C-alpha positions, 0 to 999 in steps of 0.5 A, spaced: 583 486 428 581 492 433 583 492 440 580 493 447 581 499 449 585 500 456 580 501 462 584 507 465 583 508 473 584 515 475 584 516 482 585 523 487 586 523 494 585 528 499 587 530 506 581 532 510 579 534 518 573 536 521 573 539 528 566 539 533 562 533 530 556 532 534 558 525 537 552 522 537 550 524 530 557 520 528 556 513 533 548 513 530 551 513 522 556 508 524 552 503 527 547 504 522 551 502 516 555 497 520 548 493 522 546 494 514 553 491 512 553 485 516 546 484 513 548 485 506 544 492 505 548 496 500 548 503 500 544 505 494 538 500 496 538 504 503 537 511 500 531 507 496 528 505 502 530 511 505 525 515 499 532 518 496 536 518 489 540 512 489 547 516 492 544 520 497 546 515 503 554 514 500 554 522 501 552 521 507 557 517 510 563 522 508 566 522 514 568 530 511 562 532 509 557 535 514 550 532 512 547 527 516 542 523 517 536 527 519 532 526 524 525 525 521 528 519 518 531 516 524 524 513 525 524 509 518 532 506 520 529 500 525 525 498 519 530 498 513 536 494 517 530 490 521 533 491 528 531 495 534 532 503 535 537 502 541 542 498 537 542 504 532 542 511 537 547 509 543 545 511 550 552 512 553 554 519 549 553 525 553 549 531 550 553 536 546 559 531 545 564 532 539 569 529 536 575 531 531 575 527 525 582 527 520 584 522 514 584 521 507 578 520 501 580 516 495 576 516 489 578 511 484 574 511 477 574 507 471 569 506 466 565 501 470 565 503 476 567 509 481 570 507 489 570 511 495 576 510 499 576 512 506 580 512 512 580 517 518 581 517 526 576 519 530 578 523 537 574 523 543 573 528 548 578 524 553 583 523 547 582 516 545 581 514 538 579 509 533 581 508 526 575 507 520 577 504 514 570 505 509 570 503 502 564 504 498 563 501 491 558 504 485 558 501 479 558 504 472 553 503 466 549 496 467 543 494 466 539 491 472 534 486 469 526 486 472 525 479 477 519 477 473 516 474 479 516 481 483 513 484 476 506 480 476 506 481 485 506 489 484 502 489 478 497 484 483 497 490 488 496 495 482 489 491 480 488 491 487 488 499 489 495 498 492 497 503 489 492 508 488 494 512 494 502 514 495 506 509 497 513 509 500 519 504 497 520 502 504 513 500 505 512 497 499 518 492 502 515 491 509 509 489 506 512 484 501 516 482 506 511 480 510 508 476 505 513 472 502 519 473 507 525 475 504 525 473 497 525 479 494 531 484 495 531 492 496 534 493 489 530 488 485 524 492 489 527 498 485 528 495 478 521 493 478 518 499 479 522 504 475 520 499 470 512 500 471 514 508 472 517 508 465 513 512 461 514 505 455 510 501 460 502 498 459 498 504 462 493 498 466 499 498 471 503 505 470 506 509 476 508 515 477 513 517 482 512 524 487 514 526 493 511 526 499 515 530 506 521 530 501 521 522 500 519 519 493 513 516 492 509 511 487 502 511 485 498 508 479 496 514 474 488 513 475 484 514 469 477 518 470 472 511 474 479 510 478 479 518 480 472 517 482 471 511 486 478 514 490 474 519 491 469 515 494 474 511 498 475 519 501 470 520 504 467 513 505 461 514 501 460 510 494 454 508 489 451 501 488 447 497 485 442 492 486 438 488 480 431 485 483 431 478 483 423 480 481 424 485 476 429 486 470 430 494 473 436 495 476 436 500 482 442 504 485 442 506 492 449 509 496 453 505 501 457 508 506 461 509 513 457 513 519 460 517 523 460 511 529 464 508 524 458 502 522 457 501 514 450 502 512 445 503 506 443 510 505 435 510 507 429 514 507 425 517 513 420 511 512 425 505 514 426 503 506 433 503 502 433 509 498 433 507 491 433 511 484 432 508 477 438 511 475 445 515 477 442 522 475 436 521 479 440 519 485 445 524 485 438 529 484 435 526 489 441 527 493 442 534 493 435 536 493 434 532 499 428 535 501 427 532 508 426 525 506 433 522 509 438 524 513 445 526 510 451 522 512 456 527 514 460 527 508 454 528 503 455 534 501 463 534 501 462 527 497 457 531 493 461 538 491 468 534 491 465 529 484 467 535 479 467 533 472 469 526 475 464 520 471 460 517 478 460 510 478 458 504 480 463 500 486 459 494 487 453 491 483 448 485 487 444 481 483 441 475 487 439 473 479 447 471 478 448 469 484 443 463 484 445 462 476 453 461 479 450 456 485 446 452 480 453 452 476 457 444 476 463 449 480 462 454 483 467 460 482 470 464 487 467 470 484 460 467 485 462 466 492 464 473 493 458 476 490 454 472 495 459 474 500 458 481 499 450 481 498 451 477 505 455 483 508 449 488 505 443 485 509 449 484 515 449 493 514 442 494 514 440 489 519 446 492 524 444 499 522 437 499 525 432 496 530 427 494 524 432 490 520 434 485 525 429 480 523 434 480 516 440 478 521 436 472 524 434 469 516 442 470 514 445 465 519 439 460 517 439 454 513 446 454 508 447 461 508 452 461 514 455 454 512 457 458 505 460 465 509 463 459 513 466 456 506 468 462 503 472 465 509 476 458 511 478 457 503 479 465 501 478 469 506 483 467 510 487 462 506 487 456 509 493 452 506 489 447 504 483 448 500 477 443 503 471 441 498 464 445 498 461 444 505 454 446 504 448 443 500 447 447 494 441 445 491 438 447 500 442 454 499 439 456 493 432 456 496 434 459 503 438 465 499 431 466 495 428 466 502 432 472 503 432 476 497 425 475 497 424 478 504 429 482 503 425 486 497 418 486 499 419 488 506 425 493 506 426 495 498 
């Protein structure tokens, strides 16, 4: 029978000292560390939330080490520890006040762990002293299990484009805390993100690590279509399509946010929505202009920045599909969402010019507003108890057709 190998512990001890250490830096470190210990936030978790490697905070905790928490990180400490800044930064320390530190550092290592013991005494300028005892343990070689619930939450955030822009671990954690209270720990988040950044993970949800201001970030690995849509988001200009109720031919147009921060449809000088029969034709029209429309401020940068990205539709508006969805026995959330998108589109057009204000009155009539209210109450604002349909579907279809016909006859 094979005998188990003894777990030999290797221990080393050093006698160390530091003179003229900034007291304010030391007090910030001590206050923050003690709060984290009380809240059971480990050194590894602090490092992760700071956007650093696992041992970063452990190394800063070495009182004989010259490193300290950098000034640019002070603003994020309260968020990590869920506390106020005044509980971390003392207000009773004199400017440029220093302290002396003397003590020992013992490190014990074996196959399973690495433990640092710091026993030291701080001497203040008035000669008084205070003793400290810190123990920092790191487990080796343990395989961490991914929280499947958290992984699904992150995958939903990825599918909703949350990670299209790089995100710091702390921002992700704060978002999760706001949605799920204290359900997930920073360590669980780190493990889940590590899974998502593994090259063997599903490409649809694959994340990548980056660096911003010396802090690790996480972002979606975008395909070409996603890159184009992100380009649109950056310039607040999108390509949309409209399938008329009276014709099967799809038309393409531009929806954008103007310099006054209002959402608008690009219209021609004659007041009608600027439409094209294909994306290519629309882009050619935009590039040539020929004084047939007033160009949005970001249009030139949007066009020139496309490079080789494939132009992609962001939203498809199809009144016929919306009507079919409401004629079904059960109205799906997707159908309600499609209607709300169209409802908002009409609102954007109605608000951008006095010539279109009639559309605002039309969309408030009959059952249209009731459907909007139903969507807001049950889906947009996530009411605790979803109510049944609070509108007449047959009447809604009549009112909706009237709005669409007026839009297509007068402004399309």
